[in-house]
py3Dmol code that shows the C-alpha trace and the ligand (Angstrom):
import py3Dmol

protein = """\
ATOM      1  CA  UNK A   1      53.862 -34.637  19.940  1.00  0.00           C
ATOM      2  CA  UNK A   2      50.161 -34.451  20.761  1.00  0.00           C
ATOM      3  CA  UNK A   3      47.844 -34.050  17.974  1.00  0.00           C
ATOM      4  CA  UNK A   4      46.215 -30.562  17.880  1.00  0.00           C
ATOM      5  CA  UNK A   5      42.571 -31.647  17.385  1.00  0.00           C
ATOM      6  CA  UNK A   6      41.325 -27.836  18.034  1.00  0.00           C
ATOM      7  CA  UNK A   7      40.245 -25.977  15.055  1.00  0.00           C
ATOM      8  CA  UNK A   8      42.509 -23.189  14.052  1.00  0.00           C
ATOM      9  CA  UNK A   9      41.058 -19.937  15.563  1.00  0.00           C
ATOM     10  CA  UNK A  10      38.414 -18.195  13.318  1.00  0.00           C
ATOM     11  CA  UNK A  11      40.067 -14.927  13.649  1.00  0.00           C
ATOM     12  CA  UNK A  12      42.905 -15.952  11.226  1.00  0.00           C
ATOM     13  CA  UNK A  13      40.408 -16.917   8.528  1.00  0.00           C
ATOM     14  CA  UNK A  14      38.677 -14.027   6.720  1.00  0.00           C
ATOM     15  CA  UNK A  15      35.200 -14.033   7.216  1.00  0.00           C
ATOM     16  CA  UNK A  16      32.701 -13.671   4.464  1.00  0.00           C
ATOM     17  CA  UNK A  17      32.053  -9.975   5.122  1.00  0.00           C
ATOM     18  CA  UNK A  18      35.683  -9.545   5.177  1.00  0.00           C
ATOM     19  CA  UNK A  19      36.091 -10.954   1.829  1.00  0.00           C
ATOM     20  CA  UNK A  20      33.091  -8.776   0.797  1.00  0.00           C
ATOM     21  CA  UNK A  21      34.573  -5.657   1.966  1.00  0.00           C
ATOM     22  CA  UNK A  22      38.000  -6.376   0.381  1.00  0.00           C
ATOM     23  CA  UNK A  23      36.193  -7.121  -2.953  1.00  0.00           C
ATOM     24  CA  UNK A  24      34.480  -3.867  -2.450  1.00  0.00           C
ATOM     25  CA  UNK A  25      37.722  -1.912  -1.899  1.00  0.00           C
ATOM     26  CA  UNK A  26      39.200  -3.652  -4.928  1.00  0.00           C
ATOM     27  CA  UNK A  27      36.323  -2.668  -6.952  1.00  0.00           C
ATOM     28  CA  UNK A  28      36.430   0.845  -5.581  1.00  0.00           C
ATOM     29  CA  UNK A  29      40.162   1.095  -6.528  1.00  0.00           C
ATOM     30  CA  UNK A  30      39.711  -0.223 -10.102  1.00  0.00           C
ATOM     31  CA  UNK A  31      37.123   2.262 -10.730  1.00  0.00           C
ATOM     32  CA  UNK A  32      38.922   5.191  -9.169  1.00  0.00           C
ATOM     33  CA  UNK A  33      42.134   4.370 -11.233  1.00  0.00           C
ATOM     34  CA  UNK A  34      39.710   3.906 -14.359  1.00  0.00           C
ATOM     35  CA  UNK A  35      38.232   7.236 -13.572  1.00  0.00           C
ATOM     36  CA  UNK A  36      41.579   8.932 -13.061  1.00  0.00           C
ATOM     37  CA  UNK A  37      42.841   7.442 -16.444  1.00  0.00           C
ATOM     38  CA  UNK A  38      39.781   8.775 -18.226  1.00  0.00           C
ATOM     39  CA  UNK A  39      40.156  12.363 -16.722  1.00  0.00           C
ATOM     40  CA  UNK A  40      43.970  12.190 -17.635  1.00  0.00           C
ATOM     41  CA  UNK A  41      43.129  11.401 -21.334  1.00  0.00           C
ATOM     42  CA  UNK A  42      40.478  14.031 -21.608  1.00  0.00           C
ATOM     43  CA  UNK A  43      42.672  16.557 -20.100  1.00  0.00           C
ATOM     44  CA  UNK A  44      45.533  15.443 -22.388  1.00  0.00           C
ATOM     45  CA  UNK A  45      43.387  15.545 -25.520  1.00  0.00           C
ATOM     46  CA  UNK A  46      42.349  19.219 -24.212  1.00  0.00           C
ATOM     47  CA  UNK A  47      46.138  20.236 -23.850  1.00  0.00           C
ATOM     48  CA  UNK A  48      46.986  18.920 -27.064  1.00  0.00           C
ATOM     49  CA  UNK A  49      44.036  20.659 -28.857  1.00  0.00           C
ATOM     50  CA  UNK A  50      44.861  24.088 -27.071  1.00  0.00           C
ATOM     51  CA  UNK A  51      48.486  23.695 -27.786  1.00  0.00           C
ATOM     52  CA  UNK A  52      47.602  24.105 -31.535  1.00  0.00           C
ATOM     53  CA  UNK A  53      49.159  27.428 -32.201  1.00  0.00           C
ATOM     54  CA  UNK A  54      46.081  28.607 -34.216  1.00  0.00           C
ATOM     55  CA  UNK A  55      43.684  27.705 -31.293  1.00  0.00           C
ATOM     56  CA  UNK A  56      46.036  29.165 -28.768  1.00  0.00           C
ATOM     57  CA  UNK A  57      46.222  32.293 -30.173  1.00  0.00           C
ATOM     58  CA  UNK A  58      42.584  32.617 -30.748  1.00  0.00           C
ATOM     59  CA  UNK A  59      41.774  31.676 -27.124  1.00  0.00           C
ATOM     60  CA  UNK A  60      44.539  34.360 -26.073  1.00  0.00           C
ATOM     61  CA  UNK A  61      43.131  37.054 -28.060  1.00  0.00           C
ATOM     62  CA  UNK A  62      40.169  39.170 -26.614  1.00  0.00           C
ATOM     63  CA  UNK A  63      37.391  39.146 -29.035  1.00  0.00           C
ATOM     64  CA  UNK A  64      35.485  42.244 -30.154  1.00  0.00           C
ATOM     65  CA  UNK A  65      31.593  41.294 -30.157  1.00  0.00           C
ATOM     66  CA  UNK A  66      30.606  43.950 -32.676  1.00  0.00           C
ATOM     67  CA  UNK A  67      33.272  42.922 -35.204  1.00  0.00           C
ATOM     68  CA  UNK A  68      32.225  39.107 -34.653  1.00  0.00           C
ATOM     69  CA  UNK A  69      28.561  40.148 -35.240  1.00  0.00           C
ATOM     70  CA  UNK A  70      29.625  42.024 -38.605  1.00  0.00           C
ATOM     71  CA  UNK A  71      31.877  38.839 -39.680  1.00  0.00           C
ATOM     72  CA  UNK A  72      28.821  36.617 -38.908  1.00  0.00           C
ATOM     73  CA  UNK A  73      26.477  38.548 -40.971  1.00  0.00           C
ATOM     74  CA  UNK A  74      28.914  38.567 -43.867  1.00  0.00           C
ATOM     75  CA  UNK A  75      30.106  35.206 -43.618  1.00  0.00           C
ATOM     76  CA  UNK A  76      27.642  32.810 -41.966  1.00  0.00           C
ATOM     77  CA  UNK A  77      24.177  34.574 -41.806  1.00  0.00           C
ATOM     78  CA  UNK A  78      23.161  33.260 -45.288  1.00  0.00           C
ATOM     79  CA  UNK A  79      23.129  29.712 -43.975  1.00  0.00           C
ATOM     80  CA  UNK A  80      22.569  30.224 -40.061  1.00  0.00           C
ATOM     81  CA  UNK A  81      20.300  33.464 -40.337  1.00  0.00           C
ATOM     82  CA  UNK A  82      21.228  36.892 -39.069  1.00  0.00           C
ATOM     83  CA  UNK A  83      20.390  35.922 -35.588  1.00  0.00           C
ATOM     84  CA  UNK A  84      21.660  32.566 -35.731  1.00  0.00           C
ATOM     85  CA  UNK A  85      18.320  31.124 -35.866  1.00  0.00           C
ATOM     86  CA  UNK A  86      19.113  28.823 -38.708  1.00  0.00           C
ATOM     87  CA  UNK A  87      18.321  28.539 -42.535  1.00  0.00           C
ATOM     88  CA  UNK A  88      20.290  26.154 -44.389  1.00  0.00           C
ATOM     89  CA  UNK A  89      22.446  25.546 -41.748  1.00  0.00           C
ATOM     90  CA  UNK A  90      21.237  24.752 -38.279  1.00  0.00           C
ATOM     91  CA  UNK A  91      19.874  27.000 -35.563  1.00  0.00           C
ATOM     92  CA  UNK A  92      23.113  28.254 -33.444  1.00  0.00           C
ATOM     93  CA  UNK A  93      21.230  29.294 -30.501  1.00  0.00           C
ATOM     94  CA  UNK A  94      23.040  28.223 -27.322  1.00  0.00           C
ATOM     95  CA  UNK A  95      25.585  26.365 -29.454  1.00  0.00           C
ATOM     96  CA  UNK A  96      28.352  27.434 -26.989  1.00  0.00           C
ATOM     97  CA  UNK A  97      26.579  25.275 -24.505  1.00  0.00           C
ATOM     98  CA  UNK A  98      26.758  22.323 -26.744  1.00  0.00           C
ATOM     99  CA  UNK A  99      30.155  22.877 -28.118  1.00  0.00           C
ATOM    100  CA  UNK A 100      33.464  23.716 -26.310  1.00  0.00           C
ATOM    101  CA  UNK A 101      35.305  26.787 -27.429  1.00  0.00           C
ATOM    102  CA  UNK A 102      37.841  24.383 -29.212  1.00  0.00           C
ATOM    103  CA  UNK A 103      35.130  22.532 -31.058  1.00  0.00           C
ATOM    104  CA  UNK A 104      33.613  25.857 -32.104  1.00  0.00           C
ATOM    105  CA  UNK A 105      36.922  26.912 -33.843  1.00  0.00           C
ATOM    106  CA  UNK A 106      37.435  23.676 -35.252  1.00  0.00           C
ATOM    107  CA  UNK A 107      33.885  23.946 -36.801  1.00  0.00           C
ATOM    108  CA  UNK A 108      34.614  27.077 -38.683  1.00  0.00           C
ATOM    109  CA  UNK A 109      38.176  26.160 -39.834  1.00  0.00           C
ATOM    110  CA  UNK A 110      37.855  22.532 -40.597  1.00  0.00           C
ATOM    111  CA  UNK A 111      35.501  22.243 -43.380  1.00  0.00           C
ATOM    112  CA  UNK A 112      34.769  18.950 -42.398  1.00  0.00           C
ATOM    113  CA  UNK A 113      30.940  19.307 -42.570  1.00  0.00           C
ATOM    114  CA  UNK A 114      29.901  20.258 -45.918  1.00  0.00           C
ATOM    115  CA  UNK A 115      27.912  22.292 -47.089  1.00  0.00           C
ATOM    116  CA  UNK A 116      29.295  24.607 -44.391  1.00  0.00           C
ATOM    117  CA  UNK A 117      32.621  25.896 -46.407  1.00  0.00           C
ATOM    118  CA  UNK A 118      36.093  26.000 -44.612  1.00  0.00           C
ATOM    119  CA  UNK A 119      36.848  29.313 -43.486  1.00  0.00           C
ATOM    120  CA  UNK A 120      40.291  30.481 -42.656  1.00  0.00           C
ATOM    121  CA  UNK A 121      39.850  33.676 -40.435  1.00  0.00           C
ATOM    122  CA  UNK A 122      43.035  35.157 -38.747  1.00  0.00           C
ATOM    123  CA  UNK A 123      43.214  34.738 -35.133  1.00  0.00           C
ATOM    124  CA  UNK A 124      41.630  38.017 -34.409  1.00  0.00           C
ATOM    125  CA  UNK A 125      38.677  37.512 -36.674  1.00  0.00           C
ATOM    126  CA  UNK A 126      38.171  34.083 -35.126  1.00  0.00           C
ATOM    127  CA  UNK A 127      38.416  35.375 -31.442  1.00  0.00           C
ATOM    128  CA  UNK A 128      35.647  38.029 -32.691  1.00  0.00           C
ATOM    129  CA  UNK A 129      33.699  35.479 -34.106  1.00  0.00           C
ATOM    130  CA  UNK A 130      33.786  33.181 -30.976  1.00  0.00           C
ATOM    131  CA  UNK A 131      32.698  36.061 -28.763  1.00  0.00           C
ATOM    132  CA  UNK A 132      29.512  36.433 -30.985  1.00  0.00           C
ATOM    133  CA  UNK A 133      28.765  32.767 -30.988  1.00  0.00           C
ATOM    134  CA  UNK A 134      28.815  32.708 -27.192  1.00  0.00           C
ATOM    135  CA  UNK A 135      26.112  35.407 -27.140  1.00  0.00           C
ATOM    136  CA  UNK A 136      23.673  33.260 -29.248  1.00  0.00           C
TER     137      UNK A 136
END
"""
ligand_1 = """\
43
HEC
C 26.971 27.293 -46.980
C 26.260 27.171 -45.553
C 27.022 27.575 -44.335
C 27.761 28.715 -44.132
C 28.065 29.849 -45.010
C 28.068 28.600 -42.592
N 27.623 27.395 -42.319
Fe 27.950 26.712 -40.171
N 26.825 25.192 -40.714
C 26.107 24.670 -41.858
C 25.787 23.547 -41.889
C 25.057 22.772 -43.112
C 25.864 23.054 -40.674
C 25.737 21.464 -40.128
C 26.854 20.736 -40.502
C 26.780 19.397 -39.806
O 26.923 19.277 -38.717
O 26.596 18.242 -40.620
C 26.795 23.991 -40.037
C 27.236 23.830 -38.685
C 27.701 24.992 -37.878
C 28.164 24.757 -36.506
C 28.019 23.688 -35.389
C 26.380 23.856 -35.041
C 26.122 22.620 -34.096
O 24.860 22.653 -33.658
O 26.837 21.791 -33.842
C 28.568 26.031 -36.111
C 29.226 26.464 -34.569
C 28.658 26.957 -37.269
N 28.179 26.125 -38.294
C 29.126 28.076 -37.246
C 29.307 28.880 -38.524
C 29.978 29.975 -38.575
C 30.411 30.961 -37.418
C 29.912 30.392 -39.985
C 30.503 31.767 -40.403
C 31.974 31.868 -40.227
C 29.140 29.431 -40.681
N 28.866 28.327 -39.820
C 29.024 29.582 -42.050
C 26.214 25.708 -42.907
C 26.969 26.869 -43.134
"""
view = py3Dmol.view(width=600, height=400)
view.addModel(protein, "pdb")
view.setStyle({"model": 0}, {"cartoon": {"style": "trace"}})
view.addModel(ligand_1, "xyz")
view.setStyle({"model": 1}, {"stick": {}})
view.zoomTo()
view.show()
């Protein structure tokens, strides 16, 4: 057997750019996986929230704007102002751009942010209120 002194051909060795590319692809795959997981978790949380029977019923009801406005005037205007521009409670202008429908419902029924009281509107009243809040 004669000794092979020739270096092994370079094509079998990954060049540096090949390695760079592989790293980049691995990174992209990892990033995509993480992104998908995050989306899945957010979607899951949303599903769980919407599957809450109360929230589900509110979202399934068609709200009446006029009733919603009356309910707001009776229950909320002392703190949030007749036009929702805020008194003791914060300004509610464009609140529906800041908070999702589910978050708005939770805000009204949770009572977790005193001094705002915990309200227990029936689902139709809540749907009416929601429509009104979305016009602010
Ligand atoms: C006793 C006063 C009071 C009443 C009555 C009241 N709120 Fe509030 N509300 C507050 C206060 C104070 C906050 C701020 C709570 C916090 O985030 O710490 C708030 C926060 C909110 C928010 C969230 C605002 C934001 O920018 O995130 C919404 C939406 C809201 N109220 C809706 C209502 C609705 C609808 C009613 C009537 C059903 C109502 N509130 C009645 C005092 C009140």
